[in-house]
RODO-2510 file (C-alpha; in nm, 4 decimals, decimal comma):
residues 431
     n   res          X          Y          Z
     1     m    13,8226    12,8810     7,3922
     2     k    13,6082    12,9748     7,0575
     3     v    13,5911    12,7220     6,7915
     4     l    13,5931    13,0353     6,5468
     5     i    13,8542    13,3274     6,5739
     6     m    13,6714    13,6276     6,5127
     7     k    13,9904    13,8434     6,4450
     8     e    13,9329    14,1168     6,6413
     9     a    14,2020    14,3258     6,4758
    10     t    14,1269    14,2914     6,1504
    11     i    13,7305    14,3627     6,2456
    12     m    13,8678    14,7178     6,3810
    13     i    14,0698    14,7860     6,0911
    14     k    13,7778    14,7781     5,8948
    15     a    13,5779    14,9707     6,1181
    16     i    13,8499    15,2670     6,0906
    17     l    13,8166    15,2166     5,6827
    18     c    13,4710    15,2265     5,6590
    19     l    13,4528    15,5984     5,8793
    20     i    13,7583    15,7089     5,6388
    21     l    13,6016    15,5616     5,3144
    22     g    13,2418    15,6421     5,3901
    23     a    12,9664    15,3716     5,4452
    24     s    12,9174    15,3373     5,0648
    25     a    13,2474    15,1256     5,0689
    26     s    13,1223    14,7631     4,9674
    27     h    13,3047    14,6001     5,2633
    28     c    13,0754    14,8541     5,4869
    29     s    12,7559    14,8747     5,3548
    30     k    12,4054    14,6976     5,5494
    31     n    12,3055    14,5937     5,2088
    32     s    12,5921    14,3810     5,1424
    33     t    12,4485    14,0152     5,0172
    34     s    12,7432    13,8630     5,2008
    35     p    12,7597    13,9091     5,5496
    36     s    13,1379    13,9413     5,6858
    37     t    13,0356    13,8040     6,0264
    38     p    12,8900    13,4549     6,0476
    39     e    12,5772    13,4677     6,2990
    40     v    12,3096    13,2098     6,4145
    41     q    12,0151    13,2342     6,6469
    42     i    12,0319    12,8746     6,7684
    43     l    12,3420    12,6235     6,8259
    44     n    12,1698    12,3079     6,8811
    45     g    12,3768    12,1073     7,1161
    46     t    12,1092    11,8445     7,2054
    47     v    12,1247    11,6250     6,8981
    48     v    12,4405    11,4812     6,7922
    49     v    12,5011    11,3075     6,4963
    50     m    12,8309    11,1316     6,4455
    51     s    12,9567    10,9578     6,1164
    52     a    13,0815    10,6907     6,3153
    53     d    13,1163    10,6419     6,7084
    54     p    13,4818    10,6845     6,8423
    55     v    13,5822    10,3349     7,0348
    56     a    13,8249    10,3810     7,3251
    57     g    14,2036    10,3512     7,3048
    58     d    14,1374    10,3498     6,9103
    59     e    14,2320    10,6230     6,6947
    60     f    13,9708    10,7965     6,5508
    61     t    13,8628    11,0425     6,2890
    62     g    13,5194    11,1279     6,2115
    63     n    13,2768    11,4329     6,1544
    64     m    13,0386    11,5437     6,4116
    65     y    12,7418    11,7351     6,2457
    66     i    12,5556    12,0268     6,4853
    67     s    12,2366    12,1836     6,3582
    68     y    12,1836    12,5499     6,3908
    69     s    11,8804    12,7929     6,2800
    70     g    11,8725    13,1752     6,1844
    71     g    12,2069    13,1294     5,9827
    72     n    12,2995    13,4759     5,7713
    73     g    12,4697    13,3168     5,4812
    74     a    12,8422    13,4535     5,6204
    75     a    13,1124    13,2418     5,4902
    76     f    13,3571    13,1093     5,7921
    77     e    13,7008    12,9659     5,8044
    78     d    13,8405    12,6534     6,0118
    79     g    13,8363    12,7015     6,3777
    80     n    14,0917    12,5882     6,6550
    81     a    14,1147    12,2861     6,8066
    82     i    13,8754    12,2296     7,0901
    83     t    13,9788    11,9557     7,3328
    84     s    13,7322    11,6956     7,5090
    85     s    13,6710    11,6728     7,8770
    86     g    13,5253    11,4325     8,0871
    87     v    13,6507    11,1805     7,8305
    88     t    13,9831    11,2831     7,6943
    89     g    14,1967    11,2389     7,3988
    90     l    13,9504    11,3627     7,1237
    91     n    13,9542    11,6885     6,9739
    92     a    13,6984    11,9056     6,7515
    93     v    13,8036    12,1380     6,4593
    94     l    13,5364    12,3354     6,3059
    95     q    13,5235    12,2878     5,9106
    96     k    13,5300    12,6095     5,6892
    97     g    13,2165    12,6657     5,4962
    98     i    12,8990    12,9032     5,4197
    99     l    12,6155    12,9604     5,6405
   100     e    12,2550    12,8600     5,5323
   101     k    12,0140    13,1563     5,5247
   102     g    11,8356    12,9683     5,7711
   103     i    11,8282    12,6177     5,9006
   104     g    12,1840    12,3993     5,8565
   105     h    12,4370    12,2394     5,9906
   106     l    12,7993    12,2558     6,0714
   107     v    13,0558    12,0173     6,0417
   108     y    13,3458    11,9246     6,3323
   109     k    13,6150    11,7163     6,2697
   110     i    13,6859    11,5153     6,5786
   111     n    13,9950    11,3139     6,5574
   112     g    14,2108    11,1568     6,8199
   113     t    14,2437    10,8370     7,0893
   114     a    13,9636    10,8511     7,3145
   115     a    14,1344    10,7443     7,6835
   116     a    13,8135    10,5610     7,8042
   117     a    13,4574    10,4482     7,7682
   118     g    13,1829    10,7314     7,8462
   119     n    13,1062    11,0824     7,7361
   120     a    13,3953    11,3046     7,5470
   121     n    13,2410    11,6551     7,6263
   122     f    13,2780    11,9759     7,4111
   123     t    13,2269    12,3315     7,4744
   124     l    13,1163    12,5143     7,0932
   125     s    13,0960    12,8660     7,0234
   126     f    12,9937    12,9545     6,7260
   127     g    12,8059    13,2835     6,5703
   128     g    12,7327    13,4571     6,9004
   129     q    12,6137    13,1384     7,0044
   130     s    12,7707    12,8370     7,2553
   131     a    12,6467    12,4920     7,2977
   132     n    12,7676    12,1980     7,4850
   133     v    12,7502    11,8843     7,3363
   134     s    12,8699    11,5211     7,4452
   135     v    13,0124    11,2354     7,1980
   136     l    12,9692    10,8920     7,3081
   137     v    13,2956    10,6875     7,3469
   138     t    13,1990    10,3106     7,3365
   139     e    13,4337    10,0223     7,4980
   140     k    13,6199     9,8223     7,2556
   141     q    13,4715     9,4712     7,2010
   142     t    13,6981     9,1847     7,2410
   143     a    13,4430     8,9708     7,0827
   144     s    13,3513     8,9968     6,6851
   145     k    12,9663     8,9915     6,6394
   146     m    12,8011     8,9808     6,3366
   147     t    12,4364     9,0170     6,2286
   148     w    12,2558     8,9279     5,9004
   149     g    12,0586     9,0715     5,6408
   150     f    11,8439     8,9908     5,3261
   151     f    11,7991     9,0699     5,0035
   152     d    11,4411     8,9782     4,8258
   153     d    11,1926     9,1463     4,5800
   154     s    10,9805     8,8698     4,5329
   155     g    10,7003     9,0145     4,7256
   156     t    10,7728     8,7771     5,0502
   157     p    10,6843     8,9488     5,3392
   158     l    10,9351     9,0774     5,5767
   159     s    10,8115     8,8767     5,8634
   160     f    10,9145     8,5563     5,6711
   161     y    11,2741     8,6286     5,7609
   162     d    11,2327     8,6595     6,1206
   163     g    11,1942     8,2580     6,1356
   164     f    11,5141     8,1442     6,0931
   165     g    11,6354     8,1458     6,4740
   166     k    11,7790     8,5083     6,4847
   167     k    11,5929     8,8330     6,3909
   168     p    11,7902     8,9884     6,0695
   169     s    11,9154     9,3351     6,1075
   170     m    11,9193     9,5026     5,7807
   171     v    11,7141     9,4552     5,4602
   172     m    11,8366     9,5859     5,0976
   173     m    11,6978     9,7231     4,7721
   174     f    11,8040     9,8389     4,4404
   175     d    11,7078    10,1878     4,3490
   176     l    11,7364    10,2362     3,9949
   177     w    11,8133    10,6154     3,8629
   178     d    11,7947    10,6124     3,4654
   179     l    11,7311    10,8906     3,2025
   180     t    11,3598    10,8728     3,2726
   181     g    11,1320    10,7633     3,5491
   182     n    11,1219    10,7736     3,9423
   183     r    11,4020    10,9200     4,1065
   184     d    11,2056    10,9556     4,4326
   185     f    11,3752    10,8624     4,7679
   186     p    11,2398    10,5009     4,8689
   187     t    11,0447    10,6186     5,1865
   188     a    10,8357    10,3403     5,1680
   189     f    11,0678    10,0890     5,1686
   190     c    11,2201    10,2489     5,4762
   191     n    10,9474    10,2869     5,6581
   192     n    10,8540     9,9194     5,6534
   193     a    11,1808     9,8302     5,7237
   194     d    11,2115    10,0573     6,0134
   195     a    10,8646     9,9102     6,1547
   196     a    10,9932     9,5371     6,0770
   197     g    11,2956     9,6367     6,2950
   198     y    11,5758     9,6338     5,9973
   199     l    11,8380     9,8706     5,9172
   200     p    11,7452    10,0213     5,5352
   201     h    11,9960     9,9548     5,2853
   202     i    11,9457    10,1025     4,9545
   203     t    12,1915    10,0603     4,6399
   204     l    12,1671    10,3274     4,3841
   205     e    12,2014    10,2635     4,0385
   206     p    12,3086    10,5529     3,8142
   207     k    12,2168    10,3434     3,4806
   208     m    12,2091    10,6884     3,2946
   209     g    12,6202    10,6901     3,3198
   210     l    12,8149    10,8874     3,5533
   211     v    12,8895    11,1835     3,3629
   212     e    12,5187    11,2520     3,2569
   213     l    12,4424    11,2181     3,6730
   214     m    12,6962    11,5344     3,7001
   215     s    12,6192    11,6804     3,4227
   216     g    12,3991    11,9384     3,6568
   217     k    12,0732    11,7953     3,5097
   218     y    11,9790    11,5654     3,8252
   219     d    12,1117    11,7924     4,0517
   220     a    11,7433    11,8947     4,1836
   221     d    11,6802    11,5040     4,2238
   222     i    12,0131    11,4498     4,3949
   223     q    11,9012    11,7166     4,6595
   224     e    11,5218    11,6171     4,7009
   225     y    11,6686    11,2588     4,7710
   226     g    11,8760    11,3948     5,0194
   227     q    11,6080    11,5931     5,2170
   228     a    11,4014    11,2613     5,2185
   229     i    11,6864    11,1043     5,4016
   230     a    11,6895    11,3728     5,6294
   231     a    11,3073    11,3826     5,6943
   232     f    11,3232    11,0105     5,7670
   233     g    11,5556    11,0816     6,0321
   234     k    11,7190    10,7375     6,1123
   235     p    12,0560    10,5744     5,9895
   236     i    11,9988    10,4310     5,6290
   237     i    12,3098    10,2728     5,4883
   238     l    12,3485    10,3964     5,0893
   239     r    12,5375    10,2075     4,8412
   240     f    12,6452    10,3889     4,5523
   241     a    12,7241    10,2416     4,2036
   242     h    12,8428     9,8974     4,3458
   243     e    13,0686     9,6570     4,1710
   244     f    13,2219     9,9265     3,9846
   245     n    13,5480     9,7184     3,9303
   246     g    13,3393     9,4884     3,7408
   247     d    13,2603     9,5467     3,3443
   248     w    12,8595     9,4995     3,3750
   249     y    12,7261     9,8184     3,4891
   250     p    12,7101    10,1403     3,3201
   251     w    12,9507    10,2848     3,5814
   252     s    13,2453    10,0840     3,5143
   253     i    13,1602    10,0274     3,0983
   254     f    12,9730    10,2907     2,9249
   255     n    12,8810    10,2589     2,5837
   256     g    13,1625    10,0176     2,5318
   257     a    13,4289    10,2333     2,6948
   258     l    13,5994    10,1639     3,0124
   259     v    13,4608    10,4457     3,2669
   260     p    13,7904    10,5966     3,4061
   261     a    13,8058    10,5007     3,7970
   262     s    13,8578    10,8836     3,8548
   263     t    13,5326    10,9842     3,7215
   264     y    13,3729    10,7063     3,9511
   265     v    13,5506    10,8963     4,2375
   266     q    13,4363    11,2242     4,1458
   267     a    13,0720    11,0844     4,0840
   268     f    13,0997    10,9208     4,4551
   269     r    13,1752    11,2419     4,6219
   270     y    12,9500    11,4688     4,3752
   271     v    12,6603    11,2439     4,4665
   272     q    12,7293    11,2668     4,8903
   273     d    12,8328    11,6081     4,9162
   274     k    12,5253    11,7103     4,7590
   275     m    12,3482    11,4611     4,9573
   276     k    12,5358    11,6019     5,2898
   277     a    12,4069    11,9294     5,2215
   278     a    12,0864    11,8931     5,1806
   279     g    12,0685    11,7466     5,5347
   280     a    12,1513    11,3400     5,4640
   281     v    12,3744    11,3288     5,7588
   282     n    12,2198    11,0087     5,8770
   283     a    12,3104    10,8104     5,5450
   284     r    12,6017    10,5837     5,6391
   285     w    12,8024    10,5472     5,2865
   286     a    12,8858    10,1882     5,1446
   287     w    13,1585    10,1448     4,8955
   288     s    13,1571     9,8081     4,7666
   289     p    13,3660     9,6449     4,4929
   290     n    13,3143     9,2795     4,3875
   291     n    13,5165     9,0109     4,4632
   292     a    13,6841     9,0291     4,1311
   293     n    13,7339     9,2784     3,8415
   294     g    13,5333     9,1856     3,5210
   295     a    13,7385     9,0957     3,2507
   296     n    13,7236     9,4206     3,0850
   297     n    13,8203     9,6345     3,3535
   298     p    14,2170     9,6530     3,4568
   299     q    14,1941     9,9402     3,7117
   300     t    14,2764     9,8602     4,0632
   301     l    14,0681     9,9025     4,3787
   302     d    14,3200    10,1790     4,5155
   303     s    14,2148    10,3610     4,2279
   304     y    13,8201    10,3674     4,2845
   305     y    13,8422    10,4513     4,6427
   306     p    13,6698    10,7672     4,7002
   307     g    13,8796    10,8508     5,0400
   308     d    13,8619    10,7572     5,4242
   309     e    13,6382    11,0681     5,4699
   310     y    13,3564    10,9549     5,1923
   311     v    13,3529    10,5750     5,2742
   312     d    13,1687    10,4791     5,6301
   313     i    13,1747    10,1021     5,5762
   314     i    13,3047     9,8722     5,3007
   315     g    13,1110     9,6219     5,1552
   316     m    13,1802     9,3046     4,9390
   317     d    13,0075     9,1606     4,6812
   318     g    13,0443     8,7845     4,5718
   319     y    12,8771     8,4929     4,4630
   320     n    12,9420     8,1079     4,4224
   321     f    12,7735     8,0589     4,0778
   322     g    12,8825     7,6747     4,1257
   323     t    12,8052     7,5392     3,7560
   324     s    12,5437     7,7116     3,6666
   325     q    12,7538     7,9635     3,3993
   326     n    12,9389     7,7848     3,1262
   327     w    13,2255     8,0011     3,2696
   328     s    13,1811     7,9428     3,6573
   329     s    13,2768     7,6825     3,8579
   330     w    13,2065     7,5537     4,2228
   331     q    13,3728     7,7928     4,4834
   332     s    13,3964     7,7830     4,8587
   333     f    13,3199     8,0778     5,0740
   334     s    13,6873     8,1444     5,1494
   335     q    13,7852     8,1053     4,7449
   336     v    13,5046     8,3735     4,6850
   337     f    13,6004     8,6363     4,9367
   338     g    13,9281     8,5392     5,0743
   339     n    14,1514     8,7726     4,8301
   340     l    13,9428     9,0331     4,8615
   341     y    13,8759     9,0429     5,2377
   342     n    14,2518     9,0510     5,3053
   343     w    14,2912     9,3583     5,0470
   344     i    14,0318     9,5441     5,2687
   345     t    14,1538     9,4512     5,6062
   346     g    14,5130     9,5031     5,5075
   347     t    14,4832     9,8764     5,2958
   348     h    14,2075    10,0153     5,5160
   349     p    14,2287     9,8200     5,8800
   350     n    14,0342    10,0775     6,0377
   351     k    13,7352    10,0920     5,8043
   352     p    13,4022     9,8529     5,9040
   353     i    13,3438     9,5509     5,6631
   354     f    13,0220     9,3967     5,5519
   355     i    12,9290     9,1594     5,3055
   356     a    12,6724     9,3554     5,1450
   357     e    12,5778     9,0415     4,8845
   358     m    12,6262     8,7263     4,8573
   359     g    12,4390     8,3839     4,7696
   360     c    12,5309     8,0123     4,6675
   361     s    12,4530     7,8688     4,3681
   362     s    12,2309     7,5185     4,3969
   363     t    12,4069     7,3908     4,0633
   364     g    12,7572     7,2070     4,0780
   365     g    12,8090     7,1190     4,4528
   366     n    12,6688     7,0669     4,8151
   367     k    12,4460     7,3782     4,8928
   368     a    12,3783     7,3199     5,2823
   369     g    12,7209     7,2021     5,2943
   370     w    12,8498     7,5429     5,1368
   371     i    12,6520     7,7346     5,3796
   372     n    12,7703     7,5003     5,7109
   373     d    13,1551     7,6070     5,5986
   374     m    13,0312     7,9662     5,5165
   375     f    12,9625     7,9662     5,8918
   376     l    13,2474     7,8162     6,0128
   377     q    13,4813     8,0316     5,8150
   378     l    13,3238     8,3804     5,9362
   379     e    13,3843     8,2497     6,2684
   380     t    13,7365     8,1521     6,1977
   381     n    13,8951     8,3236     5,9289
   382     f    13,6867     8,6393     5,8340
   383     p    13,6584     8,7857     6,1986
   384     k    13,5918     9,1439     6,0961
   385     i    13,2755     9,1083     5,8853
   386     s    12,9992     9,2754     6,0922
   387     s    12,7249     9,1539     5,8599
   388     i    12,6256     8,9337     5,5605
   389     v    12,3425     8,9986     5,3377
   390     w    12,2055     8,7060     5,1360
   391     f    12,0582     8,7662     4,7772
   392     n    11,7692     8,5451     4,8542
   393     i    11,5744     8,5380     4,5175
   394     d    11,6124     8,2900     4,2343
   395     k    11,7846     8,5204     3,9152
   396     e    12,0947     8,4059     3,7207
   397     t    12,0548     8,0763     3,9267
   398     d    11,8734     7,9995     4,2537
   399     w    12,0544     8,1641     4,5037
   400     r    11,7863     8,1064     4,7846
   401     f    11,9190     7,9217     5,1050
   402     t    11,5435     7,8829     5,1349
   403     v    11,5663     7,6617     4,8164
   404     d    11,5389     7,3225     5,0124
   405     q    11,5109     7,2072     5,3581
   406     n    11,8996     7,0996     5,3946
   407     s    11,9931     7,4526     5,3247
   408     i    11,7522     7,6164     5,6018
   409     d    11,8518     7,3921     5,8490
   410     a    12,2264     7,4440     5,7848
   411     f    12,1649     7,8285     5,7487
   412     k    11,9428     7,8466     6,1001
   413     a    12,2295     7,6608     6,2561
   414     g    12,5093     7,9290     6,1349
   415     l    12,2745     8,1635     6,3104
   416     n    12,2347     7,9793     6,6164
   417     g    12,6240     8,0387     6,6914
   418     s    12,7133     8,2622     6,9396
   419     r    12,8550     8,5159     6,7093
   420     v    12,5645     8,6125     6,5161
   421     i    12,3392     8,8823     6,6660
   422     s    12,0378     9,1013     6,6205
   423     d    12,1112     9,4571     6,6261
   424     r    12,0343     9,6822     6,3568
   425     t    12,3146     9,8931     6,4477
   426     l    12,5393     9,6397     6,3351
   427     g    12,7130     9,6441     6,6719
   428     g    12,7451     9,9930     6,7148
   429     i    12,8398    10,0660     6,3927
   430     i    12,5529    10,2144     6,2261
   431     k    12,3869    10,4898     6,4412
***
């Protein structure tokens, strides 16, 4: 079955009209800048990029990206469903779009429930070319596994973090975009992370404000950033405008005024669409609320959600400030994350979850005891968390788990648990 229905009858009618009206008619002209029939020279089925991997027995919805070359710039409509062979139960539907004049990618929406693990095979036909593609369906994991990562901009060598029993799987950085300054993709950071065996995790901070970001002035920057992600060629986590439900960032409160949640949703989609159009299909997009709203932000988390098709993984940010601030008190791990975790698992049960930022103050309680309890809680009450990222610097307070030997020993003991693994795919979530 062809993915794109060519509608031969319509083409024949147009051909007859051309004979009657003459070749000068706009829809007949060979000089038209918008071809009516999409054509490609090569449809590449050997490299398949998936937004996520389907799991045997689980209902699945995701995107499959297939590259092509020699596109002619024609528009095309949604295709018909193509059923999988090999592993059955999945369907692929071409999503409408406009071909690039040259190299680009097609998007197929994949949905259904795979009957087993293995390869789900699809035969695709488009633009005069055909390709056979395979989508890997993974086994359903019966035991939850978890990885860990870190943030540290103090100049500590990355290799330092390999010395705690289980190697980290992820390293995070903050990439600030402002009215002025560098907005280049951090290629060096990603290359260093990759060389160390870590998944790069980039937190993109649009501090010029969301309306300004979408003004068109930064479209070239967004496109170049997306092209650089594509050139890097390996998966990254891209966390856009985190902690949006707070009141301390300009994407939450701008010039003293509350930024509507709808503006945030629009910006999230705006940036992602443009980066994907530039080829950045290897970015996995994280939506990352804070564990609690800011006092000046009454907007609900639901109102901030960009949609399942825009969110690959959900992050949680939260900290035990202890008594380090005049407004704070000592909180357990469950007190920091319990409410948000329950909301996410209740409203988005099929989305992967990770802790994108976390830390514990050294002021106001027993930090080593807090870490011990954290790993116990992760094992018993937070089974869906796939990874944690520790904010390991001294900033608002001393967040470091490396602050004293007791805390280091507690962290090592927790990493030694059977649930913790080293895997830069976060257990197959990021591929």
